[in-house]
Biotite code that builds the C-alpha atoms (Angstrom):
import biotite.structure as struc

atoms = struc.array([
    struc.Atom([7.384, 14.109, -3.792], chain_id="A", res_id=1, res_name="UNK", atom_name="CA", element="C"),
    struc.Atom([5.766, 11.169, -5.640], chain_id="A", res_id=2, res_name="UNK", atom_name="CA", element="C"),
    struc.Atom([5.946, 7.683, -4.446], chain_id="A", res_id=3, res_name="UNK", atom_name="CA", element="C"),
    struc.Atom([8.221, 6.615, -7.496], chain_id="A", res_id=4, res_name="UNK", atom_name="CA", element="C"),
    struc.Atom([10.540, 9.599, -6.704], chain_id="A", res_id=5, res_name="UNK", atom_name="CA", element="C"),
    struc.Atom([10.846, 8.186, -3.011], chain_id="A", res_id=6, res_name="UNK", atom_name="CA", element="C"),
    struc.Atom([11.545, 4.743, -4.256], chain_id="A", res_id=7, res_name="UNK", atom_name="CA", element="C"),
    struc.Atom([14.333, 6.004, -6.460], chain_id="A", res_id=8, res_name="UNK", atom_name="CA", element="C"),
    struc.Atom([15.694, 8.021, -3.569], chain_id="A", res_id=9, res_name="UNK", atom_name="CA", element="C"),
    struc.Atom([15.817, 5.346, -1.085], chain_id="A", res_id=10, res_name="UNK", atom_name="CA", element="C"),
    struc.Atom([17.141, 2.828, -3.596], chain_id="A", res_id=11, res_name="UNK", atom_name="CA", element="C"),
    struc.Atom([20.091, 5.294, -4.624], chain_id="A", res_id=12, res_name="UNK", atom_name="CA", element="C"),
    struc.Atom([20.845, 6.019, -1.003], chain_id="A", res_id=13, res_name="UNK", atom_name="CA", element="C"),
    struc.Atom([21.226, 2.416, -0.319], chain_id="A", res_id=14, res_name="UNK", atom_name="CA", element="C"),
    struc.Atom([23.606, 1.753, -2.990], chain_id="A", res_id=15, res_name="UNK", atom_name="CA", element="C"),
    struc.Atom([25.622, 4.965, -2.130], chain_id="A", res_id=16, res_name="UNK", atom_name="CA", element="C"),
    struc.Atom([25.965, 3.755, 1.408], chain_id="A", res_id=17, res_name="UNK", atom_name="CA", element="C"),
    struc.Atom([27.214, 0.274, 0.271], chain_id="A", res_id=18, res_name="UNK", atom_name="CA", element="C"),
    struc.Atom([29.621, 1.857, -2.258], chain_id="A", res_id=19, res_name="UNK", atom_name="CA", element="C"),
    struc.Atom([28.534, -0.795, -5.227], chain_id="A", res_id=20, res_name="UNK", atom_name="CA", element="C"),
    struc.Atom([25.574, -2.362, -6.890], chain_id="A", res_id=21, res_name="UNK", atom_name="CA", element="C"),
    struc.Atom([25.045, -5.905, -6.238], chain_id="A", res_id=22, res_name="UNK", atom_name="CA", element="C"),
    struc.Atom([23.431, -8.021, -8.969], chain_id="A", res_id=23, res_name="UNK", atom_name="CA", element="C"),
    struc.Atom([20.710, -6.723, -11.371], chain_id="A", res_id=24, res_name="UNK", atom_name="CA", element="C"),
    struc.Atom([18.484, -9.322, -9.641], chain_id="A", res_id=25, res_name="UNK", atom_name="CA", element="C"),
    struc.Atom([19.210, -8.047, -6.211], chain_id="A", res_id=26, res_name="UNK", atom_name="CA", element="C"),
    struc.Atom([18.570, -4.706, -7.265], chain_id="A", res_id=27, res_name="UNK", atom_name="CA", element="C"),
    struc.Atom([15.067, -5.614, -8.787], chain_id="A", res_id=28, res_name="UNK", atom_name="CA", element="C"),
    struc.Atom([14.277, -7.448, -5.611], chain_id="A", res_id=29, res_name="UNK", atom_name="CA", element="C"),
    struc.Atom([14.926, -4.236, -3.682], chain_id="A", res_id=30, res_name="UNK", atom_name="CA", element="C"),
    struc.Atom([13.001, -2.105, -5.812], chain_id="A", res_id=31, res_name="UNK", atom_name="CA", element="C"),
    struc.Atom([9.925, -4.419, -5.644], chain_id="A", res_id=32, res_name="UNK", atom_name="CA", element="C"),
    struc.Atom([10.087, -4.399, -1.972], chain_id="A", res_id=33, res_name="UNK", atom_name="CA", element="C"),
    struc.Atom([10.450, -0.570, -1.936], chain_id="A", res_id=34, res_name="UNK", atom_name="CA", element="C"),
    struc.Atom([7.506, -0.105, -4.275], chain_id="A", res_id=35, res_name="UNK", atom_name="CA", element="C"),
    struc.Atom([5.318, -2.010, -1.867], chain_id="A", res_id=36, res_name="UNK", atom_name="CA", element="C"),
    struc.Atom([5.891, 0.422, 0.996], chain_id="A", res_id=37, res_name="UNK", atom_name="CA", element="C"),
    struc.Atom([3.855, 3.571, 1.332], chain_id="A", res_id=38, res_name="UNK", atom_name="CA", element="C"),
    struc.Atom([5.182, 6.997, 1.162], chain_id="A", res_id=39, res_name="UNK", atom_name="CA", element="C"),
    struc.Atom([5.366, 7.500, 5.013], chain_id="A", res_id=40, res_name="UNK", atom_name="CA", element="C"),
    struc.Atom([7.549, 4.221, 5.275], chain_id="A", res_id=41, res_name="UNK", atom_name="CA", element="C"),
    struc.Atom([9.867, 5.395, 2.539], chain_id="A", res_id=42, res_name="UNK", atom_name="CA", element="C"),
    struc.Atom([10.477, 8.735, 4.125], chain_id="A", res_id=43, res_name="UNK", atom_name="CA", element="C"),
    struc.Atom([11.305, 7.185, 7.339], chain_id="A", res_id=44, res_name="UNK", atom_name="CA", element="C"),
    struc.Atom([13.943, 4.961, 5.491], chain_id="A", res_id=45, res_name="UNK", atom_name="CA", element="C"),
    struc.Atom([15.270, 7.918, 3.902], chain_id="A", res_id=46, res_name="UNK", atom_name="CA", element="C"),
    struc.Atom([15.766, 9.683, 7.315], chain_id="A", res_id=47, res_name="UNK", atom_name="CA", element="C"),
    struc.Atom([17.558, 6.761, 8.645], chain_id="A", res_id=48, res_name="UNK", atom_name="CA", element="C"),
    struc.Atom([19.969, 6.498, 5.614], chain_id="A", res_id=49, res_name="UNK", atom_name="CA", element="C"),
    struc.Atom([20.931, 10.111, 5.701], chain_id="A", res_id=50, res_name="UNK", atom_name="CA", element="C"),
])
């Protein structure tokens, strides 16, 4: 799985868990944060969310 795919999956998982999307600004802030993480950190986040 590529880094971009992991970022996409983690962000989708967070929004599914919360049940709604906050503002576009908060979504972009979260995406920027996730893009700074490495693949192992993103995989760990996916395991925690699941």
